[in-house]
C-alpha positions as CSV (number, residue, x, y, z in Angstrom):
1,M,24.0,118.0,174.6
2,N,25.3,118.0,170.9
3,G,23.6,117.3,167.8
4,Y,24.9,113.8,167.9
5,E,23.6,113.0,171.2
6,T,20.2,114.4,170.3
7,L,20.0,112.4,167.1
8,N,20.9,109.2,169.1
9,K,18.1,109.9,171.7
10,L,15.6,110.5,168.6
11,L,16.8,107.2,166.9
12,Q,16.2,105.4,170.2
13,I,12.7,106.9,170.5
14,K,12.1,105.9,166.9
15,K,13.3,102.3,167.4
16,N,10.9,102.1,170.6
17,E,8.1,103.3,168.3
18,M,9.0,100.8,165.8
19,E,9.1,97.9,168.3
20,E,5.7,99.1,169.5
21,Y,4.3,98.9,165.9
22,Q,5.9,95.5,165.4
23,V,4.0,94.2,168.5
24,A,0.9,95.8,167.2
25,Y,1.3,94.1,163.7
26,N,2.2,90.8,165.1
27,R,-1.1,90.9,167.2
28,A,-3.3,92.1,164.3
29,Q,-1.5,89.1,162.2
30,D,-2.3,86.5,165.0
31,F,-5.8,87.9,165.0
32,F,-6.3,87.6,161.3
33,E,-4.8,84.1,161.3
34,S,-7.3,83.2,164.0
35,V,-10.4,84.8,162.3
36,A,-9.4,83.2,158.8
37,T,-8.9,79.8,160.5
38,D,-12.4,80.2,162.1
39,L,-13.7,81.0,158.5
40,Y,-11.9,77.9,157.1
41,D,-13.4,75.7,159.7
42,L,-16.9,77.1,159.1
43,L,-16.4,76.6,155.2
44,K,-15.3,73.0,156.0
45,E,-18.1,72.4,158.1
46,K,-20.5,73.6,155.5
47,E,-19.0,71.5,152.9
48,E,-19.2,68.5,155.1
49,L,-23.0,69.4,155.7
50,F,-23.6,69.5,152.0
51,A,-21.8,66.3,151.5
52,S,-23.9,64.6,154.2
53,Q,-27.0,66.0,152.7
54,Q,-26.3,64.9,149.3
55,D,-25.5,61.3,150.6
56,K,-28.7,61.1,152.7
57,M,-30.8,62.5,149.7
58,K,-29.4,59.7,147.5
59,K,-30.5,57.1,150.1
60,G,-33.8,58.9,150.7
61,L,-34.4,61.7,153.2
62,Q,-37.4,62.4,155.3
63,V,-39.0,66.0,155.0
64,E,-38.2,66.8,158.6
65,M,-34.5,66.0,158.1
66,L,-34.4,68.1,155.0
67,R,-35.8,71.0,157.1
68,Q,-33.3,70.5,159.7
69,F,-30.6,70.4,157.0
70,H,-31.9,73.7,155.5
71,N,-32.1,75.4,158.8
72,Y,-28.6,74.4,159.7
73,E,-27.4,75.6,156.3
74,A,-29.0,79.0,156.8
75,T,-27.3,79.4,160.3
76,L,-24.0,78.4,158.7
77,I,-24.3,81.0,155.9
78,S,-25.2,83.6,158.3
79,K,-22.1,82.7,160.5
80,E,-20.1,82.6,157.4
81,E,-21.1,86.3,156.3
82,K,-20.1,87.5,159.8
83,V,-16.8,85.8,159.9
84,Q,-16.0,87.0,156.5
85,L,-16.8,90.5,157.6
86,K,-14.5,89.8,160.6
87,V,-11.9,88.5,158.3
88,H,-12.0,91.5,156.1
89,Q,-11.8,93.9,159.1
90,A,-8.8,92.1,160.4
91,R,-6.9,92.0,157.1
92,T,-7.7,95.7,156.7
93,N,-6.3,96.3,160.3
94,M,-3.3,94.1,159.7
95,Q,-2.4,95.9,156.6
96,K,-2.7,99.3,158.4
97,K,-0.5,98.0,161.0
98,Q,2.0,96.7,158.5
99,E,2.1,100.3,156.8
100,Q,2.8,101.9,160.2
101,L,5.5,99.5,160.8
102,K,7.0,100.1,157.4
103,A,6.9,104.0,158.0
104,A,8.4,103.5,161.4
105,H,11.3,101.3,159.9
106,T,11.8,104.1,157.2
107,E,12.1,106.6,160.0
108,V,14.6,104.7,162.0
109,K,16.7,104.2,158.6
110,K,16.6,107.9,158.1
111,Y,18.0,108.7,161.7
112,E,20.6,106.0,161.2
113,K,21.6,107.6,158.0
114,L,21.7,111.1,159.7
115,I,23.7,109.7,162.5
116,E,26.1,108.2,160.1
117,H,26.5,111.4,158.3
118,R,26.9,113.4,161.5
119,K,29.7,110.8,162.7
120,K,31.6,111.4,159.3
121,E,31.2,115.3,159.8
122,M,32.7,115.1,163.1
123,K,35.4,112.8,162.1
124,D,36.2,115.0,159.2
125,A,36.2,118.2,161.5
126,E,38.4,116.5,164.0
127,L,40.9,115.5,161.3
128,H,40.9,119.0,160.0
129,K,41.7,120.4,163.5
130,E,44.7,117.8,163.8
131,T,45.9,118.7,160.2
132,N,45.7,122.4,161.2
133,F,47.5,121.8,164.5
134,L,50.2,119.8,163.1
135,D,50.7,122.5,160.3
136,E,50.9,125.0,163.1
137,I,53.4,122.9,164.9
138,S,55.5,122.5,161.8
139,V,55.4,126.2,161.1
140,Q,56.6,127.0,164.6
141,Q,59.3,124.5,164.3
142,Y,60.3,126.0,161.0
143,A,60.5,129.3,162.4
144,R,62.5,128.6,165.3
145,S,65.0,126.5,163.2
146,N,65.4,129.4,160.9
147,Q,66.0,131.9,163.7
148,G,68.9,130.0,165.3
């Protein structure tokens, strides 16, 4: 196996790795979007609770209902903190996967450049061989023509 074939095999391995990183990044991105949507929904629910509470306070509110609002609000705040932590972790994971994908892409580009360079070297070497061969034939023909 020559160097060119080896580089092609390595390039294929790097492309496969890059595809795996792409899949992992896509999964991380989908998970982040899902968790971020959960946070959005939770914040929207909390906002609606506050609006409802304000509206009912204007109309007059029983102490028991106020207590229920407060308990529900505490539950929402607790959920919000947990979901914000999940969002942060998901974002960090997604960014890590993105960096891995970028690094893999860079590796693929390096191997593509190496292969391109190797092809040019092989082409130049073949052209040099052809030129030498043609020069040799010309010298032999010249020598034969001068002998006769």
